[in-house]
C-alpha positions as CSV (number, residue, x, y, z in Angstrom):
1,M,8.1,-6.2,38.9
2,V,6.2,-4.9,35.8
3,I,4.2,-1.8,36.2
4,S,1.9,0.1,33.9
5,R,2.7,3.2,31.9
6,E,0.3,5.2,34.1
7,R,2.2,4.2,37.2
8,E,5.6,5.1,35.6
9,A,4.2,8.5,34.8
10,E,3.0,8.9,38.4
11,I,6.5,8.0,39.7
12,L,8.1,10.6,37.4
13,R,5.6,13.3,38.4
14,Y,6.2,12.7,42.1
15,Y,10.0,12.9,41.6
16,H,10.2,15.9,39.3
17,V,7.2,18.0,40.4
18,E,6.6,17.1,44.1
19,K,10.4,16.5,44.8
20,W,9.7,13.3,46.6
21,R,12.6,11.0,47.5
22,V,12.8,7.5,46.1
23,G,11.8,5.8,49.4
24,T,8.8,8.2,49.8
25,I,7.6,7.3,46.4
26,A,8.0,3.6,46.9
27,R,6.1,3.7,50.2
28,Q,3.2,5.8,49.0
29,I,2.4,3.9,45.8
30,G,3.3,0.5,47.2
31,V,6.2,-0.7,45.1
32,H,9.8,-1.7,45.8
33,H,12.3,1.1,45.8
34,N,14.3,-0.7,43.1
35,V,11.3,-0.3,40.8
36,V,11.3,3.4,41.4
37,K,15.0,3.6,40.7
38,R,14.6,1.5,37.5
39,V,11.9,3.8,36.2
40,L,14.0,6.9,36.9
41,A,17.0,5.3,35.2
42,Q,15.0,4.4,32.1
43,A,13.9,8.0,31.9
44,G,17.5,9.1,31.6
45,L,18.3,10.1,35.2
46,P,21.6,9.1,36.7
47,R,21.7,6.2,39.1
48,F,21.5,7.2,42.8
49,G,24.4,7.1,45.1
50,T,27.8,5.6,44.5
51,P,27.4,2.4,42.6
52,R,28.7,-0.6,44.4
53,P,30.7,-3.4,42.7
54,S,28.4,-6.2,41.4
55,Q,29.0,-9.7,40.2
56,L,27.2,-8.7,37.1
57,D,29.6,-5.9,36.1
58,P,31.9,-8.2,34.0
59,F,28.9,-9.6,32.1
60,L,27.3,-6.2,31.3
61,P,28.9,-5.9,27.8
62,F,27.7,-9.4,26.9
63,I,24.2,-8.6,28.2
64,R,23.9,-5.3,26.3
65,Q,25.0,-6.9,23.1
66,T,22.7,-9.8,23.5
67,L,19.6,-7.7,24.3
68,E,20.4,-5.3,21.5
69,K,20.4,-8.2,19.0
70,F,17.5,-10.1,20.7
71,P,15.4,-7.5,22.5
72,A,12.6,-10.0,23.2
73,L,14.8,-12.7,24.8
74,T,13.4,-13.8,28.1
75,T,15.3,-13.1,31.3
76,S,15.3,-16.8,32.3
77,R,17.1,-17.7,29.1
78,L,19.5,-14.8,29.4
79,Y,20.2,-15.9,33.0
80,G,21.1,-19.4,31.8
81,M,23.5,-18.0,29.2
82,V,25.2,-15.8,31.8
83,R,25.4,-18.7,34.3
84,E,27.2,-20.8,31.7
85,R,29.8,-18.0,31.4
86,G,30.5,-18.0,35.1
87,Y,27.9,-15.8,36.8
88,Q,27.2,-16.9,40.4
89,G,24.4,-14.6,41.4
90,G,20.8,-15.6,42.1
91,P,18.0,-15.4,39.5
92,D,15.8,-12.8,41.3
93,H,18.6,-10.3,41.7
94,F,19.7,-10.9,38.1
95,R,16.1,-10.2,36.9
96,H,16.0,-6.8,38.7
97,L,19.3,-5.7,37.3
98,V,18.7,-6.8,33.8
99,A,15.4,-4.8,33.7
100,C,17.4,-1.6,33.9
101,Y,19.4,-2.5,30.8
102,R,16.7,-4.0,28.6
103,P,16.0,-1.7,25.6
104,R,12.4,-0.4,25.4
105,P,10.7,-0.4,22.0
106,A,10.2,3.0,20.5
107,A,6.6,4.2,20.3
108,E,5.1,3.8,16.8
109,A,3.4,6.8,15.2
110,Y,0.4,6.4,12.9
111,L,-1.0,8.5,10.1
112,R,-4.6,9.4,10.1
113,L,-6.1,7.5,7.1
114,G,-8.7,9.2,4.9
115,S,-11.0,7.7,2.4
116,L,-12.9,9.1,-0.6
117,P,-16.7,8.8,-0.8
118,G,-17.7,5.3,-2.0
119,E,-14.1,4.2,-2.1
120,E,-13.7,1.8,0.8
121,A,-15.7,-0.4,3.3
122,Q,-14.3,-2.5,6.1
123,T,-15.8,-5.7,7.5
124,D,-15.2,-8.2,10.2
125,W,-16.9,-10.8,12.4
126,A,-17.5,-10.2,16.2
127,H,-18.5,-12.8,18.8
128,F,-21.4,-12.0,21.1
129,G,-21.7,-15.1,23.3
130,H,-24.1,-18.0,22.6
131,L,-27.8,-18.7,22.1
132,L,-29.5,-21.8,23.5
133,I,-32.0,-23.2,20.9
134,G,-33.5,-26.4,22.2
135,R,-30.6,-28.6,23.0
136,A,-28.1,-26.8,20.8
137,R,-25.7,-24.1,22.0
138,R,-25.1,-21.9,19.0
139,P,-22.5,-19.1,18.7
140,L,-24.0,-15.6,18.2
141,M,-21.9,-14.0,15.5
142,A,-22.3,-10.4,14.3
143,F,-21.4,-9.4,10.8
144,V,-20.3,-5.7,10.8
145,M,-19.6,-3.6,7.7
146,V,-18.9,0.1,7.8
147,L,-18.3,2.6,5.1
148,S,-14.9,4.3,5.7
149,H,-16.0,7.8,4.6
150,S,-19.5,8.3,6.1
151,R,-19.1,5.6,8.9
152,Q,-22.5,4.2,8.0
153,I,-22.8,0.9,9.9
154,F,-24.5,-2.3,8.7
155,L,-25.1,-5.0,11.4
156,R,-26.5,-8.5,11.0
157,F,-26.4,-11.4,13.4
158,F,-25.9,-15.1,12.4
159,L,-25.6,-18.4,14.3
160,D,-22.2,-19.2,12.8
161,A,-19.4,-17.6,10.8
162,R,-19.5,-19.9,7.8
163,M,-18.7,-18.6,4.3
164,E,-22.4,-18.6,3.2
165,N,-23.4,-16.4,6.1
166,F,-20.3,-14.2,5.5
167,L,-21.5,-13.6,1.9
168,R,-25.1,-13.2,3.0
169,G,-23.9,-10.3,5.2
170,H,-22.3,-8.7,2.2
171,V,-25.4,-9.0,0.1
172,A,-27.6,-7.6,2.8
173,A,-25.3,-4.6,3.4
174,F,-25.0,-3.9,-0.4
175,N,-28.8,-4.0,-0.7
176,T,-29.4,-1.8,2.3
177,W,-27.0,0.8,1.0
178,G,-28.1,0.5,-2.6
179,G,-24.5,0.0,-3.9
180,V,-21.0,-1.4,-3.4
181,A,-17.8,0.2,-2.2
182,R,-14.9,-0.1,-4.7
183,V,-12.6,-1.7,-2.1
184,V,-13.5,-3.9,0.9
185,L,-10.9,-4.4,3.6
186,Y,-10.7,-7.8,5.4
187,D,-8.8,-9.1,8.3
188,N,-6.8,-12.2,7.7
189,L,-9.8,-14.5,8.5
190,K,-10.2,-17.8,6.8
191,S,-13.3,-16.7,5.0
192,A,-11.2,-14.2,3.1
193,V,-7.5,-15.3,3.2
194,L,-6.5,-19.0,2.9
195,E,-2.8,-18.5,2.9
196,R,-0.3,-15.7,3.2
197,H,3.5,-15.4,2.9
198,G,4.5,-11.8,3.2
199,D,2.8,-9.8,0.5
200,A,1.8,-13.0,-1.4
201,V,-1.9,-13.6,-0.6
202,R,-4.1,-16.6,-1.6
203,F,-7.7,-15.5,-1.4
204,H,-10.6,-17.9,-0.8
205,P,-11.9,-18.8,-4.3
206,T,-15.5,-18.4,-3.3
207,L,-14.8,-14.8,-2.1
208,L,-13.0,-14.1,-5.3
209,A,-16.0,-15.2,-7.4
210,F,-18.3,-13.2,-5.2
211,A,-16.1,-10.1,-5.5
212,E,-16.0,-10.6,-9.3
213,H,-19.8,-10.7,-9.4
214,Y,-20.1,-7.4,-7.5
215,R,-17.1,-5.9,-9.2
216,Y,-15.2,-4.7,-6.1
217,E,-11.6,-5.3,-5.0
218,P,-11.0,-7.5,-1.9
219,R,-8.0,-6.2,0.0
220,P,-6.5,-7.8,3.2
221,V,-4.8,-5.6,5.8
222,A,-1.2,-6.3,6.9
223,I,-0.6,-8.9,9.6
224,A,-0.8,-7.5,13.1
225,R,-2.0,-4.1,11.8
226,G,-5.4,-3.7,13.2
227,N,-5.1,0.1,12.8
228,E,-5.6,-0.3,9.1
229,K,-9.2,-1.4,9.7
230,G,-9.7,0.7,12.8
231,R,-13.1,2.0,11.6
232,V,-14.7,-1.4,11.8
233,E,-13.0,-2.2,15.1
234,R,-14.4,1.0,16.6
235,A,-17.8,0.2,15.0
236,I,-17.8,-3.2,16.7
237,R,-17.0,-1.6,20.1
238,Y,-19.7,0.9,19.5
239,V,-22.2,-1.9,18.7
240,R,-21.2,-3.7,22.0
241,D,-21.7,-0.6,24.1
242,A,-24.5,1.3,22.4
243,F,-26.7,-1.6,21.0
244,F,-26.0,-5.0,22.5
245,A,-25.5,-4.1,26.1
246,A,-28.6,-5.1,28.2
247,R,-30.5,-5.8,25.0
248,R,-33.5,-8.1,25.2
249,F,-34.8,-10.1,22.2
250,A,-37.1,-13.1,21.6
251,D,-35.1,-14.8,18.9
252,L,-32.6,-14.2,16.1
253,D,-35.1,-12.6,13.8
254,D,-36.2,-10.2,16.6
255,L,-32.6,-9.3,17.3
256,N,-31.9,-8.6,13.6
257,A,-35.0,-6.4,13.3
258,Q,-33.8,-4.4,16.3
259,A,-30.3,-4.1,14.8
260,E,-31.7,-2.9,11.4
261,A,-33.8,-0.2,13.2
262,W,-30.8,0.8,15.3
263,C,-28.5,1.2,12.3
264,A,-31.1,3.3,10.5
265,G,-31.9,5.4,13.6
266,E,-29.5,5.9,16.5
267,A,-26.3,4.8,14.7
268,A,-27.1,7.1,11.7
269,D,-27.8,10.1,13.9
270,R,-24.5,10.1,15.7
271,R,-21.8,12.6,14.9
272,C,-19.5,11.6,12.0
273,P,-15.9,11.1,13.2
274,G,-13.7,13.7,11.6
275,Q,-16.7,15.9,10.7
276,D,-18.1,16.7,14.2
277,N,-20.5,19.3,12.8
278,R,-22.3,16.7,10.6
279,R,-24.2,13.5,11.2
280,V,-23.5,10.1,9.7
281,R,-26.8,10.2,7.9
282,E,-26.0,13.5,6.1
283,V,-22.6,12.3,5.0
284,F,-24.0,8.9,3.8
285,V,-26.6,10.7,1.6
286,E,-23.6,12.3,-0.2
287,E,-21.7,9.1,-0.4
288,A,-24.5,6.8,-1.6
289,P,-24.4,8.1,-5.2
290,R,-20.7,7.3,-5.4
291,L,-21.1,3.6,-4.7
292,L,-20.9,1.1,-7.5
293,T,-24.3,0.0,-8.8
294,L,-25.6,-3.4,-7.9
295,P,-25.6,-6.2,-10.5
296,E,-28.8,-7.2,-12.2
297,H,-28.9,-10.7,-10.6
298,P,-27.9,-11.5,-7.0
299,Y,-25.2,-14.0,-6.2
300,P,-26.5,-17.5,-5.3
301,L,-25.9,-18.2,-1.6
302,L,-27.2,-21.7,-0.9
303,E,-25.2,-24.0,1.4
304,Q,-24.5,-27.1,-0.6
305,V,-23.4,-30.3,1.3
306,T,-23.0,-33.9,0.0
307,V,-24.5,-36.4,2.4
308,T,-24.9,-40.1,2.6
309,V,-28.2,-41.7,3.6
310,G,-27.8,-44.7,6.0
311,K,-30.3,-47.5,6.6
312,T,-32.9,-45.1,8.0
313,P,-34.5,-42.5,5.7
314,Y,-32.8,-39.5,7.2
315,V,-29.9,-37.2,6.2
316,R,-27.8,-35.5,8.8
317,F,-27.3,-31.7,8.3
318,D,-26.2,-29.1,10.8
319,L,-26.7,-31.4,13.9
320,N,-30.2,-32.5,12.9
321,D,-31.9,-35.3,10.9
322,Y,-34.2,-34.6,7.9
323,S,-36.4,-37.3,6.4
324,V,-36.2,-38.4,2.8
325,P,-38.2,-41.1,0.9
326,H,-37.4,-44.6,2.1
327,T,-36.6,-45.5,-1.6
328,H,-33.4,-43.5,-1.4
329,V,-31.6,-45.1,1.5
330,Q,-28.0,-46.1,1.1
331,R,-27.4,-43.4,-1.5
332,T,-25.5,-40.2,-1.8
333,L,-27.6,-37.1,-2.0
334,T,-27.1,-33.3,-1.9
335,V,-28.5,-30.9,0.7
336,L,-29.2,-27.3,-0.4
337,A,-30.0,-25.0,2.5
338,D,-30.7,-21.4,3.2
339,P,-31.5,-19.8,6.6
340,H,-35.1,-20.9,6.5
341,E,-35.4,-24.0,4.3
342,V,-33.5,-27.3,3.7
343,R,-33.9,-29.1,0.4
344,V,-32.6,-32.6,-0.3
345,T,-32.0,-33.4,-4.0
346,D,-30.9,-36.3,-6.1
347,G,-29.4,-34.6,-9.2
348,Q,-32.1,-32.3,-10.5
349,Q,-34.9,-34.0,-8.6
350,V,-36.0,-32.4,-5.3
351,L,-36.8,-35.3,-2.9
352,A,-37.7,-33.4,0.3
353,R,-38.3,-29.8,1.6
354,H,-38.2,-29.1,5.3
355,Q,-38.2,-26.0,7.5
356,R,-34.6,-25.5,8.8
357,S,-34.1,-26.3,12.5
358,Y,-31.3,-24.9,14.6
359,D,-31.9,-27.4,17.4
360,K,-29.5,-30.3,18.1
361,G,-30.5,-34.0,17.6
362,A,-34.0,-33.1,16.3
363,Q,-35.8,-35.2,13.7
364,I,-37.6,-33.1,11.1
365,E,-40.0,-35.4,9.2
366,D,-42.5,-35.3,6.4
367,P,-45.4,-37.7,7.3
368,V,-45.5,-38.9,3.7
369,H,-42.0,-40.3,4.0
370,I,-42.7,-42.1,7.3
371,D,-46.1,-43.4,6.3
372,G,-44.6,-44.9,3.1
373,L,-42.0,-46.8,5.1
374,A,-44.6,-47.9,7.7
375,R,-46.9,-49.3,4.9
376,E,-44.0,-51.3,3.6
377,K,-42.7,-52.6,6.9
378,R,-45.1,-53.5,9.6
379,A,-42.2,-53.7,12.1
380,A,-41.5,-50.0,11.5
381,R,-44.8,-49.0,13.1
382,Q,-43.9,-50.2,16.6
383,H,-40.4,-48.8,16.2
384,R,-41.9,-45.5,15.1
385,A,-44.2,-45.3,18.2
386,T,-41.3,-46.0,20.5
387,D,-39.0,-43.5,18.7
388,R,-41.7,-40.8,18.9
389,L,-42.2,-41.4,22.6
390,T,-38.5,-41.3,23.3
391,H,-38.0,-38.0,21.5
392,A,-41.0,-36.4,23.2
393,A,-40.3,-37.8,26.8
394,P,-36.8,-39.2,27.2
395,A,-37.6,-40.6,30.6
396,S,-40.0,-43.1,28.9
397,Q,-37.0,-45.1,27.7
398,A,-36.0,-45.8,31.3
399,L,-39.6,-46.7,32.2
400,L,-39.8,-49.2,29.3
401,V,-36.5,-50.8,30.4
402,R,-37.7,-51.3,34.0
403,A,-41.1,-52.5,32.8
404,A,-39.3,-55.1,30.6
405,E,-37.3,-56.3,33.6
406,R,-40.7,-57.0,35.4
407,G,-42.1,-58.9,32.4
408,S,-44.7,-56.3,31.4
409,N,-46.2,-56.0,27.9
410,L,-44.2,-53.2,26.3
411,G,-46.6,-52.8,23.4
412,T,-49.5,-52.1,25.7
413,I,-47.4,-49.7,27.8
414,T,-46.2,-47.8,24.6
415,V,-49.8,-47.4,23.3
416,A,-51.0,-46.1,26.7
417,L,-48.1,-43.6,27.0
418,L,-48.8,-42.3,23.4
419,R,-52.4,-41.7,24.4
420,L,-51.3,-39.7,27.4
421,L,-48.8,-37.8,25.3
422,E,-51.6,-36.7,22.9
423,R,-53.8,-35.6,25.8
424,Y,-51.3,-33.9,28.2
425,G,-48.3,-32.9,26.0
426,A,-44.6,-33.8,26.1
427,A,-43.5,-31.6,29.1
428,E,-46.3,-32.9,31.5
429,L,-45.7,-36.5,30.4
430,Q,-41.9,-36.2,31.0
431,A,-42.5,-34.9,34.5
432,A,-45.1,-37.6,35.3
433,I,-42.9,-40.4,34.1
434,S,-40.0,-39.1,36.3
435,E,-42.4,-39.1,39.3
436,A,-43.5,-42.6,38.6
437,L,-39.9,-43.8,38.3
438,A,-39.1,-42.1,41.5
439,R,-41.9,-44.1,43.2
440,D,-40.5,-47.3,41.5
441,V,-43.8,-48.0,39.7
442,P,-43.0,-48.3,35.9
443,H,-46.6,-48.6,34.8
444,P,-48.9,-46.3,32.7
445,N,-51.4,-46.2,35.6
446,A,-48.9,-44.6,37.8
447,V,-48.1,-42.1,35.1
448,R,-51.8,-41.3,34.7
449,L,-52.2,-40.7,38.4
450,A,-49.2,-38.4,38.5
451,L,-50.7,-36.5,35.6
452,E,-54.0,-36.1,37.4
453,R,-52.3,-34.9,40.5
454,R,-50.3,-32.3,38.6
455,R,-53.5,-31.2,36.9
456,E,-55.5,-30.9,40.2
457,R,-52.9,-28.8,42.0
458,P,-53.6,-25.6,39.9
459,G,-57.3,-26.5,39.5
460,L,-57.2,-27.0,35.7
461,A,-60.0,-28.6,33.8
462,P,-59.4,-32.2,32.6
463,P,-57.9,-32.4,29.1
464,V,-60.3,-33.4,26.3
465,A,-59.0,-35.7,23.5
466,V,-59.2,-34.0,20.2
467,V,-59.5,-37.3,18.2
468,L,-62.3,-39.7,19.4
469,P,-61.8,-43.4,19.2
470,A,-63.3,-45.2,16.1
471,H,-66.1,-47.0,18.1
472,V,-67.3,-43.7,19.6
473,R,-67.3,-42.0,16.2
474,T,-69.4,-45.0,14.9
475,R,-72.0,-44.5,17.6
476,D,-72.5,-40.9,16.7
477,V,-73.4,-41.7,13.1
478,P,-77.0,-40.3,12.4
479,V,-79.6,-43.1,11.9
480,Q,-82.6,-42.6,9.6
481,P,-85.8,-43.4,11.6
482,H,-88.3,-45.9,10.1
483,R,-91.7,-44.8,9.0
484,L,-94.6,-45.9,11.3
485,D,-97.5,-45.9,8.8
486,S,-96.6,-49.4,7.8
487,Y,-97.9,-50.6,11.2
488,D,-101.2,-48.8,10.5
489,R,-101.7,-50.8,7.3
490,L,-101.2,-54.0,9.3
491,K,-104.3,-53.2,11.4
492,E,-106.5,-53.0,8.2
493,S,-105.9,-56.7,7.4
494,P,-108.8,-59.3,7.8
495,D,-106.9,-61.0,10.6
496,E,-107.2,-57.8,12.7
């Protein structure tokens, strides 16, 4: 049975201070008496009573030598080795006995690391769950950088941990602080270290180019040595407890605005570790002039992806489709993206600009691209209407299938549903179609009645179409009235 260090300390205190017996300690804390004996034996106390002969005694020299050479060897493997050498005991009894002879690793001592002003910064990613954006489930990643001397924190949230966002976090931190630390410590994450063999490190070439631009030294910590970047680890824990816990936010921009205000406010007003009589803000004011100056031009941080256009005029980027001119289908293009805009280029020519979407399976379109294709191919118009209807109300696809089985005119149904979509919206149309399918009436009239019932329940006014039909607009054209004095002249004729 494995017990914690706290329970071991409790056993030793009861034995030495309270003078309890082994059986009393075992009953009171709820462990086996052999566990208590093992803890006392590992603490250097002699074994209790007269030791009885054991089947394990002839194998003890072999067990000690093996554990001294291989201290992490599992008990099950050691039991198999001893069984091959003639041991006849059971595995459970063997496990309890071997635990008394297994060497315990010596506690490792650490030096308190200090840092000069402006000398070092530490950075890392932290995972903070997921965000639902439309149909996409995006990871919420926090980029955290902290100055080792003043403990000033920079915090920025992203929807992934790609290299472009990793570098955007650096640039935002440098701009916020007005300078760059001479050394930036990294964990062995793939955005920084591609390969490592002992002290031989192969950095990511993009990170090296970025560090060259800002003139700082990227330095990875040793493997399994989290204490070397303990400042950023503690900063991440502080962010979880003091900022993110029970935090409410509307979207990613709102969360980052709150994080920026928190770093400049509450986080900067806390006591500086190691200098309890001073605040982080005060120490940072002294450290800021020691930072390296920023370069004259910022580092370019566009995401660049090569994509191939299929038969339809769309390119796929980050789970979504963006439209391009239909003249560029079946070609290889380049996507240049930042957090807010997506550009599609063909060499130096910019073919399309779209607002970036973080949804999943969305179609972001420029009407010019689609209208050009519709003018060229009449068949594309009907497909366009059905496609638009399917994206707005997915249940319409099932309604069209069932209507086709009954021999209904799909073109008429599609036009009627599109009119209802313009008047009532996608959410209401989806609910009404589902209700019509539940009643087994795949017809636009059933959908229209369901929409009217849903409107009448809360007592809402009937929707008014924004765009009037063409024949109604024609009737409203002003007509110039004819002058009536010509009829008076007719009366003056001789034939009056």
